[in-house]
Each structure stands twice: as C-alpha cells, then as structure tokens.
N, C-alpha and C positions, 0 to 999 in steps of 0.2 A: 836772230839777233845775237851777236857775240857776247860772251861773258867777259867782262873786264873787271879785275879786282885789284885795288891798290890799298896800301896801308893808310892812305889819307881819305879813303872813302868814308861816308857816314856809316856809323854802326847803328843798326835799326832794331827797335823792339816793336812788337805789334800787340796791343792790349786788347784781348778778346779774340778767341780763335773759333768763333762760329763760322758761318758761311763766308762772310766778308773777310774776317780776320785771318782765317786759315788760308784762304786763297791769296790774300795780299802777302802774307808771310812767305808762302812757298814761292810766289812769283818774284818777290824781292830777292830771295836767295838765288833764284834762277838767273837774275840779273848780275849776280856775283857778289852781293853784299853778305856780310855776316848778320844773321837775323836771329832774334830770340822771340818766341811767341809766349804770351802770358795768359793764363786763364785760371779762374778760381775753381773750375770744374776739373778735379783731379783725374777723373776717368777719361775725359777728353784729352788731357795732357798726356796720359799714358798711351792712348790709342794713336795720337799723332806722333809721339816719340817712337812708337813701334812701326811707323810707316803706314798707318791705317787712317784713311779719311772717314770721318763719322757721318758723311752724307754722300750722295751721288753727284759727282760732277766730272764729266768726261775729261780725261787727261791729267787731272790733278794728282791722283795717287802716285802715278809714275814719277811726276816731278817732285813730289814729297819725298819719296824714297831716294831718288837721285841726289837731292840736296842734303838729306840726312847723312847719306854715305859719304858725301863730299866734305862733311863737317861744317857746312855753311849755315845749317839750320838746327836749332834746338828749341825745346819747349820746357816751360817751368810754371810753377804756381806762385813764384815769388816776384813781386814788383821790385823789391830791393835788388834782386839779381839783375833785373832788366835795367834799372837805373845805373847800376854799377858797370854794366857791359855795353850800354848803348847811349847814344846822344841825340838820336831822332826817334821819337816815340809816336807811333800811329795809334790813335784811339779808334777801335773798330767794334765797339760793343753795340748791343741791340738797343733800339728805342721803340719798344712795343706800344701798342695803344693802351692807354690807361683803362682799367676795368670799369671806372665810374664815369667815363666820358670819351669823346673822340680824341682827346689831346694825347700828345706823345708823353710817354713815361721816360723821364731823363735821369732816373736814379742811377743807372749803370754808367752813364757818361760822367755824372757828377762824382761818383765813387772812383772812377778810373783816374780822373784828374786829381782828386784829393789824395788818392793813394800814391800817385807819382810824387806829389809834393811831400807827403809824409815819408816816403822812401828816400828822400834826399836829392830831389831833382836839382841839377847844377845850374849855374848862371849861363852856361853856354848850351844848354839843352833846348831842343825844339820839340814842342808837342803839336802833333798834326791831327786834327779831327777829320775822320772820314764818315762817321755815323751821320744819319739823316736827322737833323734837329730843326726846331723852329728858329726863325731869324731872331737874332739877339742873344742866342745861347753862347756863341763864341765870344762876344763882347763881355758877357758876364764871366765866362771862364778865364778870359785874359786878365780881368781884374783880380780874380782869385789867384792866378799865377803870379801876378805882380806883387801881391801881398805875401804869398807864401813861399815863392821861389824867385826872388828878385833877379832879373837878368835873363831868366828863361822866357822864351817866346812861344806864342800860339799862332798857328796857321790853320786854315780850313781847306781841305782838299777832297771835295765830295767824290763818292764813287758812282759809277754808272754801269754796274755789272748786270748782265743778263744771265739768269740761271741757265745752265746748259752751254754757255759760251764764256764763262767767267775767266778762264785762263787767257783766252785770246783778248778779251776786253781789258784785262789788266796789263798784259804785255804789249798790246797794240791798240790802245784806246783811240777813240775818234777825236778826243780833246782832253787836255788837262786844265783843270781850274785851280788856281792858287788864290785863296783868300788870305791876304796878309795885311798887317798893320803898316802904316807909312814909316819910313826911315828905319826899318828893322833889317835883320839879316835873313829873315825867313825865306824870301823869294830866292836868294842865292843858294840857300841850302836845299830847297826843294828842287831847284834846277840841277843840283849835283846828284840828288837821288834819281831824278828822271832823265839824266843826261843822255842815255842811250836812246830813249824814245824821242826826245827832242831832236837828237841827231838824225833820227829817221823821219823828221818833218811832222811830228805830231803837233798840232796847234796848241799853244799855251795861252790861256786867258788869265790875266793877272787882275785881280779886283780886290775890293775890301772884304772884310770878314762877312758882313751881313749879306752882300750880294752873292758870295760863294755859297752860303747856306741856302739862299733862295733859288739858285740855279737848279739844285737837285729836286726840291719839292715842286718847282715850276715845271721841270721836265716831266716828272711823274704825273702831275695834274694834266698837262697837255696830252700825254699819251693816254691816260685814262679817259679823257674827254673824247679823243678820237675814236677809241674803242666803243664807248657808250653811244657816240653819235651814230655809228653804223648799226648798232643794235636798236637804237630808237627808230632808224629808218626801216629796220626789219619789222618792227611793230606796225609801222605805217603800211608797209607792203602787205602784211597779213590782213590789214583792214581793207585794202584797196584791190588786192589781187596782183600787185606788182611783184617783181622778182628782185630781191636785194642784191643778189650776185651780179645781175646785169646792171643794176643801178650803180653798184660800187665800181664795176668795170668802166662805166662811162665817166664817173667822177674821177677815176684815177688818171685819165688822160690829161686832166688839168694839172700842170706842173706845180701850181700853188697848193694842190691837195695831195697828189701822189697816191700810190697804191698801198703803201705799207700800213698795216693795222686797220685796213678797211675790210676785215673779214668778219662777217656777222656770225654769232654763235652764242655760247652760254656765258661769255664774259670773262673778265679777269679775276684773278685771285692771288694767292701767294702772300708772302710776308711783307711786301712793300707797298704796292699801289693802293690796296684798300685802306690800310692804316695811315698811309702818308697823305692821301687826299682828305681824310677825316681830320688828321692833325693840322693840316694846312688851314682847313676851314675853321677849326676850333681856335687856332692862333689868331686868325683874322678877326674872329669875334672878340677875342681878348684885346686886340689892338683898336677896336672900334671901327673896323672896315669890313665887317662880316658881309655886307651887301655885295662887295666886290667879288667875293668867292661863293656867293649863295648858289650859283649854278652847280658847284661841285656836289651839293646835296642831291640834285637831280641826276648828275653823272653816277653817283653811288646808287641811287634808286633804280635807274635804268639797268645798271649792272646786276642788281639783285633780282629784278623782274625777269631778266633773261633766264635765270635758273628756274624760276617758277613757270615760265612759258615752256621750257623743255619738259617739265613735269606734265603740264597741261597737254602738250602735244602727244606725250606718251599715253596719257589717259584716253585721248581721242582715238589713237590707233588701236587701243585695247577695248574700245567700246565703252569708255568712261569708267570702267571699274578695274583697277589693278589688283584687287584682292584675289589672292591665290593664283595669280598669273605669273609666269616665269619670264624674268627680264635679265638679259645679259648686258653688262656694262663694260666697255673697253676704255680704261683710263681711270686713274685715281689721283695721280699728281696734278697739280694745278697747271702744269705745262709740260711739254716733252723734254727729254734729256735731263730730268730732275726727279728726285724722290720726295720733293717738298709737297706736303699735303696741307699746308696752312691755308685756310680759307679756300679750299679746293672746290670750285664749282661742280666738278665731276662727282665728288663724294657727297656734296649737299643734295644733288639731284638723286643719287643712288639712295641716300638715307630717306629722302622724302617719299620715294616709291616704296621703300621697305615699310615705312610707317603707315602707308596706305594699304598695306597687306600683301604687296608683291613679294615673290621669292626672287631676290636679287643676288646675282653672282658677278663679282668684279675681278678683272684682270688688269695689271699694269706691269710693264717690263721692269720697273725699278721700285715702285712705291707700295708693293703689296705688304711688306713687313710693317712700314709706317701706318698704312691704312688699317691693317688688322689690329695694331696696338691702340689706335685712336677710335676705331669704329668696330668694336667687337661683335656687334649685332649683325653686321654685314657678312656675307659669305665671300671669301676670296679664292680664286682659282689660280692654278699655276701655269695656265696657257690660255690662248684665245679660245681654242676649242672647248676647254673646260668651262670657260665663262659662258659660252653661248649654247652649250648643250641643252636641247629641248626648249630654247627660248622662243617666246611668241613675239618678241621685239628685241632688237639689238641696238644699243645706244653707243655711239662712238663719241666720247666726251673729252679725250685728250689726244692731240694730233701727233702721236708718235709715228715715226716712219714705218714701223712694223704694221700699224693699222692702215696707213695710207696705201701700203702695197699689198693688202690682203686680196686674195683671189676670191671674189664672191661666189664663183661657181663651185670652188672647193669647199667653201664654208656652208653652202646651202644645205647639204644633206644632214648637217649637225643640228639645225634649228627646227622647231615645230612649225613656225611660220616665217617666211623670208621677208621680214620687214626690218628696215634699218633707219634709225634716226641719226643723222649726221649733225652732231652738236658743235662741230668746229669747221664745217665747210672743207673737210679734209679729203673727202671721197669724190670720185668721178661718178656723178649720177647716171650718166649714159652707160657706163660699164656695169654698174650694179643692176640697173633696170634690164639691160640686155641679158643678164644672168638670171632673170626671173624675180628679182627683189622689188618690193615696194620701197621707194626711196623718199624720205621726208627730211626736211630741214627747216629751221626757223627762218622766216622771211621769204620762203619760196613756195609758190603754189603747188599743190599736188598735180602731177602730170602722169 
C-alpha cells in the first residue's frame, strides 16, 4: 500500500497507546499521516518514543521505528499537545470488566473525552471512538461534546483486530464500519483517513452510532458462541464415544457453518472475548432485554468448563492424583503470536494442576516473562525441552507453530512417560502415536 502524504491530510492523535492504540498509531503513520500518540503512562510513552513496543506483536516494532525515524510519529503524555497538533482524535483506551460485575468499566473512555474537551477541542475537530463500549455510550458522549466543545463531532469506528495479526488487520481490514450522526461531516472525514484502504476496495458500512457500537460486541458474541458450541459438542462426544474432530469436519462442509473456529479445545481467553460477552449480557439486563442474551451465560460457562475438563483429563492420565507428579506445559499466552496472558486458559490449567500438587513447568515462545510476573508460583522454562524434562504428561495448551512442528520422536527421550494432551487440536495424532506417544484430546476417544 503506497504512502501518500499531503498538507491537507487529517492530522491524527490516538488517545491511549495500549495494544489497540499503539497499533493504530503506528499503522496510521505507515499510511503517511502525521500522528501523535497520547498516554498517561509515562513509561509507556518513553518506550514507544524509543522505538520499543511494550508487548509482542509481529511486525509492529519495525514499523514503529520506521515511522519514528521518518518523523511522522511521536508520543506524548499531554492531551493539550494532541489537541493543538491534530484534528482527528481516535479514542483507543481500555474498557475492562468492572470488578463488581460483568459490566464494562467506561472510566477511561469518559476521561479521554472529558480531557479532550478540557484541552480545548476545536469546533472543526472529530473524535472517533474505537474502544469496545455498550450501545448508547456514543450518544451520551456526543451530547457531552455538544455541550463542552460545540461544533466538534463524534463518530464510532470499531476495531476488529486479531492479536498476532493486528498490523495486517489495521492496514488491510475486511471491512470498515463508520458510525456517524446524520447531516454531519464525520463520514467525509473518516473516508479521508481511510482513503487508501477504500481505494483498495475495502467495504465500508456507514450506520448510526448505536449500530456501530453493536457491530463489535455482536461479532465477539458470535465468535465466542461458535467456539463454545464446538466445545459443548466435545462434551457430548466424551459422553457418547464420538469424535469431535470428525464431527467438526462433517459440519464444516455446510457452507452456512464453515470450518473456522470449529476447533475443540480449552476455549477462548484474552482481554476481549470473555469480558465483552459479559459486558454485553450485563448491558442487555440493564436494558430489560436480558433474556435475549441469556445464552451468553452458557457460552461463558462452556468456555470455563473446557479448562476444568483439561485438568480432569490430566488427572485421568496420571491415575487421578497429580500430587508430586511432573507435568510439562507448552503454552502460556492465550493464543499464539502474542505475549498476552490475560484470562489465559493455558495458565489457568497450569495453575490448577500446581494447586493440586503437581510439579508444573511452563514454556512459551513469547509469554514467559509476563507469565512469571503474574504467576510466580509456577516454574517457567526457557525451552520446550526444559519444560518437558522428566514429565509424566505433556500438555500443549497454546497452538504456536513451534509446538505444531515438534518432532515427537526427538522429544520422547526427554520425558518420563510419553503421554501428550493436545489442548488445542494442534498436533497430528497419527504422527505422535507412531512415535510411541499416548495421545489424548478433549472430545476424542482414546485409541
């Protein structure tokens, strides 16, 4: 995608430089815009300004350094500087789950918009929300803008990033959603920001503010439901002797269903899906339509049960007692190509086995440092061999390419018993069994 920069281009600020914000800021600069990223975390600002991404995301650090050197990208802790230098302001702050309920905590979003107003937001400025919020939040914030910064507009442009593919998802999205108020200039200005993508035939959906907010949470709810559906089928297969992999393969031939995300395993985690489906359900309750989304409670419950079932399967292969048994765990991040351990199913399984008395050693290609910081009672190894040395069972709990490509024959001499539990459907069972391993997986009969 060619970089085109003109003096009439929008000048962009990105409020919040966590995973979403840092990625968005870097990619907007890569498109040729002058971009300033803003964060109250001074350490994060220093690291980004020095060309260091404070999380693992393939390809992002190289683009960060490239655009810092080109002078298109800077970082600051000052909202006033952002308001002075930019006219399109993307709000990319976090909306975590509230500690007292499943609802979304909107304090950071509210603070970002209030801070922009206080910093002197001008009548020609556009504030663009990208954070995941309950429906109705944008309408409320638009009213606040109208009162505090007359003439400034609000739009909602939800993000659909996949960790591990965030650069490509930002520069080459599968669609752009513009939530805008009628008769405003927001759509025209968003089209200017995304002109290169639109020129490459990326579909644009223009809708109202509320529908744009719903697109993101509905997409996450549908994805979570599909993942939990196949994990529910794995439970049924375990009760009946069926094979969930063969079942999923047969379902996938139906074009209405497809094959994506029909991979049974220990379920989803991370900083988005779990908290977003809970917030969606909580907001539906507030609106008086909780029954419409009541099924999301079971989606969440199926997901949590998948982790417990992995622990139960490990107990089974160990003869029901993990105490003083050696367990090797491959995977700590909630998904591959990421160092994100938020609500990580892999680490929850590892911790449950440790609490049951097992000696657990964990290895992950990117998330060892984060895992060690948050789970100091677990042992972390610096290699696959280090994690599985002397293990009586090996659990593959994050589907990194490195783990998919392991040679079971080479690994076998390092373990005490050649037993593997494939928690992600990532391994070829025929290959592992041919190398002398006992292969087990959720929803699959022992053979």
